[in-house]
C-alpha positions, 0 to 999 in steps of 0.5 A: 424514466425519460419522463421522470428525468425531464420533470426533475427540478432544475436544481437537481443537475446543477446541485449534483454537479456542485456536490460532485466537485465537493466530493472529489475535493475531499479525496486526495487518493491519487496523491496519497502515501500508498500511491507513492510507495506501492506498486499501483496497477489497473485491472482494466475490464478483468474480473480478477488478476492472477500473478505467479512467481518463477524460481530463478536459475542457479549460478553459472558453472564453468564449462570445460572445453568441448563439454556439453552445456549444463541445463537448468530448469525453471521452477514454478513459484507461488500464485496470487489472485487479486479480485476487487472488493467493492466499497460504497456509501450514500446519503440523501437530502430532501429538496427542502434541505437543498432549497433552504440550505443556509449552513451548508449542511448538504455540502458538508455531508458531501465532504464527509462522504468523500473523506470517508472514502479517502479514510477507508482507502488509507486504512485498508492499505495501511493494514497491509503493514498493520497485519503484516506480522500476523499468521492470520494474514498469510500470502502466496508462500503461506506465511505473513508478509513480514516473516523470519521463515519465508520458504525458498523453492530450492530449499531453505528460507529467507527473513524480512524481519529481524529475529528480535524486533526492536524500535527504530534506532541506529542499531535496529536500522543496521540490523535491517539493512544487514538482513536486506543484504542477505536476502536470497532468491529461490535458487539461493543467490543473493538478491541485490535490492536496495531500500529507498523508503523508510515508512514510520508512524507519526510519532517516529517521524522526527527520529527517522528524519534525524537518523537519515538526514543528520551530518553526524550520528544522531545517537552519540556525541563522538562526531561519528559519521552518519552512515545512513545519510548516503543510503538515499532513504526517504522518510514517509510518514502515515498516521494509520499504522496501529503499532506506533513502534513499527517501521518498514523499509521498501524498495522503490515501487518498481522493485517490489511486489506489494501492490494494489489494483484499481478495478474502479476508481472512486466515482459519484453516482446520483439520482432523484427520488420522485416519491420523496423529493430527495436527491441521493448521492453515492460514492463507489470504488473498487480495489484490491491490495496484497502482495505477490512476493515479499522481497523488496520490503522489510519490517519490524513490529518494534519492541512493544 
């Protein structure tokens, strides 16, 4: 290999560096939607990451003077394992194509490769929400991410979707915020989580901004106060939601456990094929998305 490397055409190294720049210009992953609204972590050198939840204590009772303190026990919750998937795609270009490139065909191929990685990352993470209502995609507690029957360790259940799904509206947003205020921990105590993000598809962006930002209510001419304006919700849009009527509420990333782990951030590998006189360029990344707990997120699939 040392002899081969020293005999590479002078074009190879300079061209590879250029194509690498082109590739990374087409991958705005770190500044994308999911990096801003999900809990992002690094696996480091671990082959996998395992999380576990612990059921909280009950309410604190009155202790009579001289009486013994009452002890409560922590209960084990649900485990979740994250093991990264590997994503790779490559192309090759002949030396003639590199030497004689007039229409930036090779550069366009590099751009397309970078765009493919960015698209794959976006679609994969959108599927957390696209598949979030399906019984075929269950989480650590055995039900889908958005469910009316998340089991509680201490008995009973929680809902983080409405009993009747509906499209984005004043009434449906009220239902969602009321359900959120009734979320309980595994001991049955109310969990005071506050939504900060309203995630919608591209065709609901304008309605969402009107609902959240109008001085007065967007659904009436009665000059009623817009009660959502002071909730501090921020509209985030993504075109990768397959159900255009679905919408979702999320706490800030530090307050929920819908997460994604990097095992290997996207990087470019290249080599020169001596036999065919062609340059090979490959993009590669490793990550895993999922959820360890449903509290802190809420969703509805819409009415249709």
